[in-house]
N, CA, C, O and the ligand as a Tripos MOL2 file, in Angstrom:
@<TRIPOS>MOLECULE
protein
  237   235    60     0     0
PROTEIN
NO_CHARGES

@<TRIPOS>ATOM
      1 N         -18.6110   -8.7160  -37.2700 N.3       1 MET1
      2 CA        -17.8990   -7.6320  -36.7950 C.3       1 MET1
      3 C         -18.5070   -7.1520  -35.4260 C.2       1 MET1
      4 O         -19.6830   -7.3920  -35.1550 O.2       1 MET1
      5 N         -17.7210   -6.5060  -34.6170 N.am      2 GLU2
      6 CA        -18.1910   -6.1520  -33.2980 C.3       2 GLU2
      7 C         -18.4400   -4.6820  -33.1960 C.2       2 GLU2
      8 O         -17.9470   -3.8960  -34.0050 O.2       2 GLU2
      9 N         -19.2300   -4.2970  -32.1700 N.am      3 GLU3
     10 CA        -19.5380   -2.8060  -31.9120 C.3       3 GLU3
     11 C         -18.2320   -2.0290  -31.6750 C.2       3 GLU3
     12 O         -18.1220   -0.8640  -32.0580 O.2       3 GLU3
     13 N         -17.2150   -2.7000  -31.0220 N.am      4 LYS4
     14 CA        -15.9890   -1.9390  -30.7990 C.3       4 LYS4
     15 C         -14.9650   -1.9300  -31.9120 C.2       4 LYS4
     16 O         -13.9730   -1.2010  -31.8980 O.2       4 LYS4
     17 N         -15.2580   -2.7680  -32.8570 N.am      5 HIS5
     18 CA        -14.2560   -2.9490  -33.9990 C.3       5 HIS5
     19 C         -14.8800   -3.3750  -35.2890 C.2       5 HIS5
     20 O         -15.0980   -4.5680  -35.5010 O.2       5 HIS5
     21 N         -15.1720   -2.4520  -36.1510 N.am      6 TYR6
     22 CA        -15.9030   -2.9280  -37.3610 C.3       6 TYR6
     23 C         -15.5250   -2.0100  -38.5890 C.2       6 TYR6
     24 O         -15.0050   -0.9090  -38.4080 O.2       6 TYR6
     25 N         -15.7800   -2.4630  -39.7330 N.am      7 ILE7
     26 CA        -15.5560   -1.7110  -40.9730 C.3       7 ILE7
     27 C         -16.8640   -0.9030  -41.2130 C.2       7 ILE7
     28 O         -17.9610   -1.4540  -41.2980 O.2       7 ILE7
     29 N         -16.6760    0.4380  -41.3170 N.am      8 LYS8
     30 CA        -17.8380    1.3850  -41.5290 C.3       8 LYS8
     31 C         -18.2860    1.2610  -42.9170 C.2       8 LYS8
     32 O         -19.4690    1.0360  -43.1750 O.2       8 LYS8
     33 N         -17.3410    1.4060  -43.8740 N.am      9 TRP9
     34 CA        -17.6680    1.2800  -45.2250 C.3       9 TRP9
     35 C         -16.4490    0.7910  -46.0480 C.2       9 TRP9
     36 O         -15.2920    0.8680  -45.6340 O.2       9 TRP9
     37 N         -16.8180    0.2700  -47.2740 N.am     10 THR10
     38 CA        -15.8480   -0.1760  -48.2040 C.3      10 THR10
     39 C         -16.2350    0.3880  -49.6080 C.2      10 THR10
     40 O         -17.4120    0.5890  -49.9050 O.2      10 THR10
     41 N         -15.2450    0.6240  -50.4200 N.am     11 ASP11
     42 CA        -15.6700    1.0930  -51.8020 C.3      11 ASP11
     43 C         -14.5830    0.5980  -52.7400 C.2      11 ASP11
     44 O         -13.4950    0.1890  -52.3330 O.2      11 ASP11
     45 N         -14.9460    0.6600  -54.0490 N.am     12 ILE12
     46 CA        -14.0260    0.4490  -55.0900 C.3      12 ILE12
     47 C         -14.1590    1.6150  -56.0480 C.2      12 ILE12
     48 O         -15.2330    2.1990  -56.1930 O.2      12 ILE12
     49 N         -13.0540    1.9470  -56.7020 N.am     13 VAL13
     50 CA        -13.0480    2.9090  -57.7690 C.3      13 VAL13
     51 C         -12.6610    2.2440  -59.0380 C.2      13 VAL13
     52 O         -11.5830    1.6600  -59.1400 O.2      13 VAL13
     53 N         -13.5380    2.3240  -60.0280 N.am     14 VAL14
     54 CA        -13.2070    1.7020  -61.4240 C.3      14 VAL14
     55 C         -13.4940    2.7960  -62.4310 C.2      14 VAL14
     56 O         -14.5880    3.3580  -62.4700 O.2      14 VAL14
     57 N         -12.5040    3.0870  -63.2370 N.am     15 ALA15
     58 CA        -12.6930    3.9730  -64.4170 C.3      15 ALA15
     59 C         -13.2650    5.2900  -63.8780 C.2      15 ALA15
     60 O         -14.1580    5.8620  -64.5040 O.2      15 ALA15
     61 N         -12.7850    5.7790  -62.7530 N.am     16 GLY16
     62 CA        -13.2460    7.0820  -62.2870 C.3      16 GLY16
     63 C         -14.5480    7.1070  -61.4550 C.2      16 GLY16
     64 O         -14.9610    8.1340  -60.9170 O.2      16 GLY16
     65 N         -15.1550    5.9320  -61.3860 N.am     17 LYS17
     66 CA        -16.4810    5.9410  -60.6720 C.3      17 LYS17
     67 C         -16.3510    5.1400  -59.3610 C.2      17 LYS17
     68 O         -15.8030    4.0380  -59.3470 O.2      17 LYS17
     69 N         -16.8290    5.6790  -58.3430 N.am     18 ALA18
     70 CA        -16.8150    5.0070  -56.9780 C.3      18 ALA18
     71 C         -18.0840    4.2940  -56.7140 C.2      18 ALA18
     72 O         -19.1700    4.7430  -57.0800 O.2      18 ALA18
     73 N         -17.9350    3.1510  -56.0600 N.am     19 TYR19
     74 CA        -19.0640    2.3370  -55.6580 C.3      19 TYR19
     75 C         -18.9000    1.9970  -54.2200 C.2      19 TYR19
     76 O         -17.9570    1.2790  -53.8880 O.2      19 TYR19
     77 N         -19.7470    2.4560  -53.3350 N.am     20 ARG20
     78 CA        -19.5580    2.2860  -51.9120 C.3      20 ARG20
     79 C         -20.7310    1.4220  -51.1820 C.2      20 ARG20
     80 O         -21.9300    1.4840  -51.4550 O.2      20 ARG20
     81 N         -20.1730    0.6740  -50.2820 N.am     21 ARG21
     82 CA        -21.1880   -0.1090  -49.4970 C.3      21 ARG21
     83 C         -20.9130    0.2180  -47.9890 C.2      21 ARG21
     84 O         -19.7710    0.1620  -47.5350 O.2      21 ARG21
     85 N         -21.9530    0.5460  -47.2620 N.am     22 SER22
     86 CA        -21.8450    0.7140  -45.8380 C.3      22 SER22
     87 C         -22.1260   -0.6420  -45.0770 C.2      22 SER22
     88 O         -23.0140   -1.4120  -45.4430 O.2      22 SER22
     89 N         -21.3170   -0.8740  -44.0060 N.am     23 ILE23
     90 CA        -21.3770   -2.1120  -43.3580 C.3      23 ILE23
     91 C         -21.5270   -1.7490  -41.8590 C.2      23 ILE23
     92 O         -20.9780   -0.7640  -41.3660 O.2      23 ILE23
     93 N         -22.3070   -2.6100  -41.1720 N.am     24 SER24
     94 CA        -22.6190   -2.3160  -39.7560 C.3      24 SER24
     95 C         -22.0720   -3.4120  -38.8630 C.2      24 SER24
     96 O         -21.7860   -4.5170  -39.3240 O.2      24 SER24
     97 N         -21.9340   -3.1150  -37.6280 N.am     25 PRO25
     98 CA        -21.4700   -4.2120  -36.6320 C.3      25 PRO25
     99 C         -22.5640   -5.2720  -36.6900 C.2      25 PRO25
    100 O         -23.7550   -4.9700  -36.7630 O.2      25 PRO25
    101 N         -22.1070   -6.5490  -36.6560 N.am     26 GLY26
    102 CA        -22.9710   -7.6730  -36.7980 C.3      26 GLY26
    103 C         -23.0530   -8.2190  -38.2060 C.2      26 GLY26
    104 O         -23.4550   -9.3640  -38.4160 O.2      26 GLY26
    105 N         -22.6720   -7.4010  -39.1670 N.am     27 ASP27
    106 CA        -22.6680   -7.8680  -40.5640 C.3      27 ASP27
    107 C         -21.3090   -8.6890  -40.7000 C.2      27 ASP27
    108 O         -20.3980   -8.6500  -39.8730 O.2      27 ASP27
    109 N         -21.3170   -9.4110  -41.8320 N.am     28 ALA28
    110 CA        -20.0530  -10.0540  -42.2540 C.3      28 ALA28
    111 C         -19.1390   -8.9420  -42.8580 C.2      28 ALA28
    112 O         -19.6420   -8.0180  -43.4970 O.2      28 ALA28
    113 N         -17.8800   -9.0300  -42.6640 N.am     29 PRO29
    114 CA        -16.8820   -8.0330  -43.1650 C.3      29 PRO29
    115 C         -16.6340   -8.2650  -44.7120 C.2      29 PRO29
    116 O         -15.5170   -8.5730  -45.1280 O.2      29 PRO29
    117 N         -17.6810   -8.1100  -45.5080 N.am     30 GLU30
    118 CA        -17.5810   -8.3310  -46.9500 C.3      30 GLU30
    119 C         -18.6180   -7.4320  -47.6680 C.2      30 GLU30
    120 O         -19.5670   -6.9170  -47.0770 O.2      30 GLU30
    121 N         -18.3650   -7.2840  -48.9830 N.am     31 ALA31
    122 CA        -19.2320   -6.5720  -49.8780 C.3      31 ALA31
    123 C         -19.0700   -7.0940  -51.2700 C.2      31 ALA31
    124 O         -17.9800   -7.5320  -51.6390 O.2      31 ALA31
    125 N         -20.0560   -7.0660  -52.0120 N.am     32 VAL32
    126 CA        -20.0200   -7.5360  -53.4640 C.3      32 VAL32
    127 C         -20.3380   -6.4210  -54.3280 C.2      32 VAL32
    128 O         -21.3200   -5.7170  -54.0940 O.2      32 VAL32
    129 N         -19.5130   -6.1980  -55.3880 N.am     33 PHE33
    130 CA        -19.7240   -5.1380  -56.3100 C.3      33 PHE33
    131 C         -19.8760   -5.7760  -57.6500 C.2      33 PHE33
    132 O         -19.0560   -6.6160  -58.0230 O.2      33 PHE33
    133 N         -20.9100   -5.4090  -58.4070 N.am     34 GLY34
    134 CA        -21.1520   -6.0500  -59.6910 C.3      34 GLY34
    135 C         -20.4110   -5.3700  -60.8590 C.2      34 GLY34
    136 O         -20.9740   -5.2220  -61.9440 O.2      34 GLY34
    137 N         -19.2250   -4.9830  -60.6500 N.am     35 VAL35
    138 CA        -18.4630   -4.3590  -61.6880 C.3      35 VAL35
    139 C         -17.0300   -5.0620  -61.7870 C.2      35 VAL35
    140 O         -16.5780   -5.7460  -60.8690 O.2      35 VAL35
    141 N         -16.3990   -4.8410  -62.9240 N.am     36 SER36
    142 CA        -15.0210   -5.3260  -63.0800 C.3      36 SER36
    143 C         -14.2640   -4.2980  -63.8890 C.2      36 SER36
    144 O         -14.8420   -3.3550  -64.4290 O.2      36 SER36
    145 N         -13.0080   -4.4900  -63.9590 N.am     37 GLY37
    146 CA        -12.1640   -3.5380  -64.8130 C.3      37 GLY37
    147 C         -10.6730   -3.6260  -64.4150 C.2      37 GLY37
    148 O         -10.3050   -4.4470  -63.5740 O.2      37 GLY37
    149 N          -9.8930   -2.8520  -64.9690 N.am     38 GLU38
    150 CA         -8.5830   -2.7870  -64.7400 C.3      38 GLU38
    151 C          -8.1900   -1.5640  -63.7800 C.2      38 GLU38
    152 O          -8.8750   -0.5410  -63.7730 O.2      38 GLU38
    153 N          -7.1660   -1.7000  -63.0510 N.am     39 ASN39
    154 CA         -6.6850   -0.5900  -62.2230 C.3      39 ASN39
    155 C          -7.7330   -0.2110  -61.2220 C.2      39 ASN39
    156 O          -8.1090    0.9520  -61.0780 O.2      39 ASN39
    157 N          -8.1830   -1.1990  -60.5510 N.am     40 ILE40
    158 CA         -9.2530   -1.0270  -59.5330 C.3      40 ILE40
    159 C          -8.6400   -0.5930  -58.1800 C.2      40 ILE40
    160 O          -7.7110   -1.2650  -57.7300 O.2      40 ILE40
    161 N          -9.0760    0.4340  -57.5330 N.am     41 THR41
    162 CA         -8.6770    0.7940  -56.1950 C.3      41 THR41
    163 C          -9.7620    0.3540  -55.2100 C.2      41 THR41
    164 O         -10.9270    0.6860  -55.4290 O.2      41 THR41
    165 N          -9.4660   -0.3200  -54.2190 N.am     42 ALA42
    166 CA        -10.3380   -0.7660  -53.1670 C.3      42 ALA42
    167 C          -9.9560   -0.1200  -51.8120 C.2      42 ALA42
    168 O          -8.7870   -0.0790  -51.4290 O.2      42 ALA42
    169 N         -10.9060    0.3380  -51.1650 N.am     43 ARG43
    170 CA        -10.6900    1.0550  -49.8020 C.3      43 ARG43
    171 C         -11.6380    0.5360  -48.7740 C.2      43 ARG43
    172 O         -12.7630    0.1530  -49.0950 O.2      43 ARG43
    173 N         -11.2090    0.5160  -47.5540 N.am     44 GLU44
    174 CA        -12.1480    0.2720  -46.5220 C.3      44 GLU44
    175 C         -11.7840    1.1740  -45.2830 C.2      44 GLU44
    176 O         -10.6160    1.5120  -45.0880 O.2      44 GLU44
    177 N         -12.7710    1.5410  -44.4840 N.am     45 TYR45
    178 CA        -12.4920    2.4130  -43.3090 C.3      45 TYR45
    179 C         -12.8830    1.5450  -42.0340 C.2      45 TYR45
    180 O         -14.0340    1.1460  -41.8520 O.2      45 TYR45
    181 N         -11.9230    1.3120  -41.2470 N.am     46 CYS46
    182 CA        -12.2200    0.5300  -39.9650 C.3      46 CYS46
    183 C         -12.2630    1.6430  -38.8510 C.2      46 CYS46
    184 O         -11.4550    2.5700  -38.8850 O.2      46 CYS46
    185 N         -13.1250    1.5500  -37.9590 N.am     47 ASN47
    186 CA        -13.2550    2.4550  -36.8580 C.3      47 ASN47
    187 C         -12.1160    2.4760  -35.9090 C.2      47 ASN47
    188 O         -12.0100    3.4150  -35.1210 O.2      47 ASN47
    189 N         -11.2110    1.4570  -35.9300 N.am     48 VAL48
    190 CA        -10.0900    1.4490  -35.0660 C.3      48 VAL48
    191 C          -8.8280    1.6830  -35.8660 C.2      48 VAL48
    192 O          -8.0030    2.4840  -35.4270 O.2      48 VAL48
    193 N          -8.6190    1.0690  -36.9670 N.am     49 HIS49
    194 CA         -7.3770    1.1370  -37.7620 C.3      49 HIS49
    195 C          -7.3700    2.2370  -38.8210 C.2      49 HIS49
    196 O          -6.3090    2.5520  -39.3600 O.2      49 HIS49
    197 N          -8.5040    2.8200  -39.1290 N.am     50 GLY50
    198 CA         -8.5850    3.8320  -40.1330 C.3      50 GLY50
    199 C          -8.7070    3.3270  -41.5640 C.2      50 GLY50
    200 O          -9.3030    2.2820  -41.8210 O.2      50 GLY50
    201 N          -8.1220    4.1010  -42.5050 N.am     51 LEU51
    202 CA         -8.3080    3.7970  -43.9430 C.3      51 LEU51
    203 C          -7.2640    2.8310  -44.4010 C.2      51 LEU51
    204 O          -6.0740    2.9940  -44.1320 O.2      51 LEU51
    205 N          -7.7160    1.8330  -45.0890 N.am     52 TRP52
    206 CA         -6.8430    0.8820  -45.9400 C.3      52 TRP52
    207 C          -7.2000    1.0180  -47.3760 C.2      52 TRP52
    208 O          -8.3550    1.1240  -47.7900 O.2      52 TRP52
    209 N          -6.1090    1.0080  -48.1170 N.am     53 LYS53
    210 CA         -6.2460    1.1420  -49.5870 C.3      53 LYS53
    211 C          -5.3830    0.1360  -50.3810 C.2      53 LYS53
    212 O          -4.2280   -0.0900  -50.0210 O.2      53 LYS53
    213 N          -5.9340   -0.4760  -51.4680 N.am     54 GLY54
    214 CA         -5.2380   -1.3960  -52.2450 C.3      54 GLY54
    215 C          -5.5730   -1.2150  -53.6050 C.2      54 GLY54
    216 O          -6.6700   -0.7470  -53.9110 O.2      54 GLY54
    217 N          -4.6390   -1.5780  -54.5460 N.am     55 GLU55
    218 CA         -4.8780   -1.3890  -55.9380 C.3      55 GLU55
    219 C          -4.5480   -2.6560  -56.6780 C.2      55 GLU55
    220 O          -3.6550   -3.3830  -56.2410 O.2      55 GLU55
    221 N          -5.2340   -2.9810  -57.8130 N.am     56 GLY56
    222 CA         -4.8810   -4.1670  -58.5580 C.3      56 GLY56
    223 C          -6.0920   -4.5420  -59.4460 C.2      56 GLY56
    224 O          -6.9420   -3.7060  -59.7520 O.2      56 GLY56
    225 N          -6.1370   -5.7940  -59.8330 N.am     57 GLN57
    226 CA         -7.2190   -6.3410  -60.6000 C.3      57 GLN57
    227 C          -7.9430   -7.3550  -59.7660 C.2      57 GLN57
    228 O          -7.3030   -8.2250  -59.1770 O.2      57 GLN57
    229 N          -9.2610   -7.2820  -59.6880 N.am     58 TRP58
    230 CA        -10.0520   -8.3340  -59.1360 C.3      58 TRP58
    231 C         -11.1380   -8.7330  -60.0810 C.2      58 TRP58
    232 O         -11.6990   -7.8900  -60.7810 O.2      58 TRP58
    233 N         -11.4350   -9.9640  -60.1150 N.am     59 ALA59
    234 CA        -12.5420  -10.4110  -61.0300 C.3      59 ALA59
    235 C         -13.8750  -10.2730  -60.4090 C.2      59 ALA59
    236 O         -14.8840  -10.5990  -61.0350 O.2      59 ALA59
    237 FE         -9.5270   -2.7740  -38.0290 Fe       60 LIG60
@<TRIPOS>BOND
     1     1     2 1
     2     2     3 1
     3     3     4 2
     4     3     5 am
     5     5     6 1
     6     6     7 1
     7     7     8 2
     8     7     9 am
     9     9    10 1
    10    10    11 1
    11    11    12 2
    12    11    13 am
    13    13    14 1
    14    14    15 1
    15    15    16 2
    16    15    17 am
    17    17    18 1
    18    18    19 1
    19    19    20 2
    20    19    21 am
    21    21    22 1
    22    22    23 1
    23    23    24 2
    24    23    25 am
    25    25    26 1
    26    26    27 1
    27    27    28 2
    28    27    29 am
    29    29    30 1
    30    30    31 1
    31    31    32 2
    32    31    33 am
    33    33    34 1
    34    34    35 1
    35    35    36 2
    36    35    37 am
    37    37    38 1
    38    38    39 1
    39    39    40 2
    40    39    41 am
    41    41    42 1
    42    42    43 1
    43    43    44 2
    44    43    45 am
    45    45    46 1
    46    46    47 1
    47    47    48 2
    48    47    49 am
    49    49    50 1
    50    50    51 1
    51    51    52 2
    52    51    53 am
    53    53    54 1
    54    54    55 1
    55    55    56 2
    56    55    57 am
    57    57    58 1
    58    58    59 1
    59    59    60 2
    60    59    61 am
    61    61    62 1
    62    62    63 1
    63    63    64 2
    64    63    65 am
    65    65    66 1
    66    66    67 1
    67    67    68 2
    68    67    69 am
    69    69    70 1
    70    70    71 1
    71    71    72 2
    72    71    73 am
    73    73    74 1
    74    74    75 1
    75    75    76 2
    76    75    77 am
    77    77    78 1
    78    78    79 1
    79    79    80 2
    80    79    81 am
    81    81    82 1
    82    82    83 1
    83    83    84 2
    84    83    85 am
    85    85    86 1
    86    86    87 1
    87    87    88 2
    88    87    89 am
    89    89    90 1
    90    90    91 1
    91    91    92 2
    92    91    93 am
    93    93    94 1
    94    94    95 1
    95    95    96 2
    96    95    97 am
    97    97    98 1
    98    98    99 1
    99    99   100 2
   100    99   101 am
   101   101   102 1
   102   102   103 1
   103   103   104 2
   104   103   105 am
   105   105   106 1
   106   106   107 1
   107   107   108 2
   108   107   109 am
   109   109   110 1
   110   110   111 1
   111   111   112 2
   112   111   113 am
   113   113   114 1
   114   114   115 1
   115   115   116 2
   116   115   117 am
   117   117   118 1
   118   118   119 1
   119   119   120 2
   120   119   121 am
   121   121   122 1
   122   122   123 1
   123   123   124 2
   124   123   125 am
   125   125   126 1
   126   126   127 1
   127   127   128 2
   128   127   129 am
   129   129   130 1
   130   130   131 1
   131   131   132 2
   132   131   133 am
   133   133   134 1
   134   134   135 1
   135   135   136 2
   136   135   137 am
   137   137   138 1
   138   138   139 1
   139   139   140 2
   140   139   141 am
   141   141   142 1
   142   142   143 1
   143   143   144 2
   144   143   145 am
   145   145   146 1
   146   146   147 1
   147   147   148 2
   148   147   149 am
   149   149   150 1
   150   150   151 1
   151   151   152 2
   152   151   153 am
   153   153   154 1
   154   154   155 1
   155   155   156 2
   156   155   157 am
   157   157   158 1
   158   158   159 1
   159   159   160 2
   160   159   161 am
   161   161   162 1
   162   162   163 1
   163   163   164 2
   164   163   165 am
   165   165   166 1
   166   166   167 1
   167   167   168 2
   168   167   169 am
   169   169   170 1
   170   170   171 1
   171   171   172 2
   172   171   173 am
   173   173   174 1
   174   174   175 1
   175   175   176 2
   176   175   177 am
   177   177   178 1
   178   178   179 1
   179   179   180 2
   180   179   181 am
   181   181   182 1
   182   182   183 1
   183   183   184 2
   184   183   185 am
   185   185   186 1
   186   186   187 1
   187   187   188 2
   188   187   189 am
   189   189   190 1
   190   190   191 1
   191   191   192 2
   192   191   193 am
   193   193   194 1
   194   194   195 1
   195   195   196 2
   196   195   197 am
   197   197   198 1
   198   198   199 1
   199   199   200 2
   200   199   201 am
   201   201   202 1
   202   202   203 1
   203   203   204 2
   204   203   205 am
   205   205   206 1
   206   206   207 1
   207   207   208 2
   208   207   209 am
   209   209   210 1
   210   210   211 1
   211   211   212 2
   212   211   213 am
   213   213   214 1
   214   214   215 1
   215   215   216 2
   216   215   217 am
   217   217   218 1
   218   218   219 1
   219   219   220 2
   220   219   221 am
   221   221   222 1
   222   222   223 1
   223   223   224 2
   224   223   225 am
   225   225   226 1
   226   226   227 1
   227   227   228 2
   228   227   229 am
   229   229   230 1
   230   230   231 1
   231   231   232 2
   232   231   233 am
   233   233   234 1
   234   234   235 1
   235   235   236 2
@<TRIPOS>SUBSTRUCTURE
     1 MET1         2 RESIDUE 1 A MET
     2 GLU2         6 RESIDUE 1 A GLU
     3 GLU3        10 RESIDUE 1 A GLU
     4 LYS4        14 RESIDUE 1 A LYS
     5 HIS5        18 RESIDUE 1 A HIS
     6 TYR6        22 RESIDUE 1 A TYR
     7 ILE7        26 RESIDUE 1 A ILE
     8 LYS8        30 RESIDUE 1 A LYS
     9 TRP9        34 RESIDUE 1 A TRP
    10 THR10       38 RESIDUE 1 A THR
    11 ASP11       42 RESIDUE 1 A ASP
    12 ILE12       46 RESIDUE 1 A ILE
    13 VAL13       50 RESIDUE 1 A VAL
    14 VAL14       54 RESIDUE 1 A VAL
    15 ALA15       58 RESIDUE 1 A ALA
    16 GLY16       62 RESIDUE 1 A GLY
    17 LYS17       66 RESIDUE 1 A LYS
    18 ALA18       70 RESIDUE 1 A ALA
    19 TYR19       74 RESIDUE 1 A TYR
    20 ARG20       78 RESIDUE 1 A ARG
    21 ARG21       82 RESIDUE 1 A ARG
    22 SER22       86 RESIDUE 1 A SER
    23 ILE23       90 RESIDUE 1 A ILE
    24 SER24       94 RESIDUE 1 A SER
    25 PRO25       98 RESIDUE 1 A PRO
    26 GLY26      102 RESIDUE 1 A GLY
    27 ASP27      106 RESIDUE 1 A ASP
    28 ALA28      110 RESIDUE 1 A ALA
    29 PRO29      114 RESIDUE 1 A PRO
    30 GLU30      118 RESIDUE 1 A GLU
    31 ALA31      122 RESIDUE 1 A ALA
    32 VAL32      126 RESIDUE 1 A VAL
    33 PHE33      130 RESIDUE 1 A PHE
    34 GLY34      134 RESIDUE 1 A GLY
    35 VAL35      138 RESIDUE 1 A VAL
    36 SER36      142 RESIDUE 1 A SER
    37 GLY37      146 RESIDUE 1 A GLY
    38 GLU38      150 RESIDUE 1 A GLU
    39 ASN39      154 RESIDUE 1 A ASN
    40 ILE40      158 RESIDUE 1 A ILE
    41 THR41      162 RESIDUE 1 A THR
    42 ALA42      166 RESIDUE 1 A ALA
    43 ARG43      170 RESIDUE 1 A ARG
    44 GLU44      174 RESIDUE 1 A GLU
    45 TYR45      178 RESIDUE 1 A TYR
    46 CYS46      182 RESIDUE 1 A CYS
    47 ASN47      186 RESIDUE 1 A ASN
    48 VAL48      190 RESIDUE 1 A VAL
    49 HIS49      194 RESIDUE 1 A HIS
    50 GLY50      198 RESIDUE 1 A GLY
    51 LEU51      202 RESIDUE 1 A LEU
    52 TRP52      206 RESIDUE 1 A TRP
    53 LYS53      210 RESIDUE 1 A LYS
    54 GLY54      214 RESIDUE 1 A GLY
    55 GLU55      218 RESIDUE 1 A GLU
    56 GLY56      222 RESIDUE 1 A GLY
    57 GLN57      226 RESIDUE 1 A GLN
    58 TRP58      230 RESIDUE 1 A TRP
    59 ALA59      234 RESIDUE 1 A ALA
    60 LIG60      237 GROUP 0 **** ****
């Protein structure tokens, strides 16, 4: 990710609990969460495009 365009943070919400990871320019645009469940909401915040949100099941 670049200084001008990067994901500031990403999180997931599982069973009402949020798990967040901060990401910095120069990092890979990815995060690993050691949780699983149903009806997971994933969000990320990009400094250019703003908030993205998705829902579903991820293993
Ligand atoms: Fe973006």
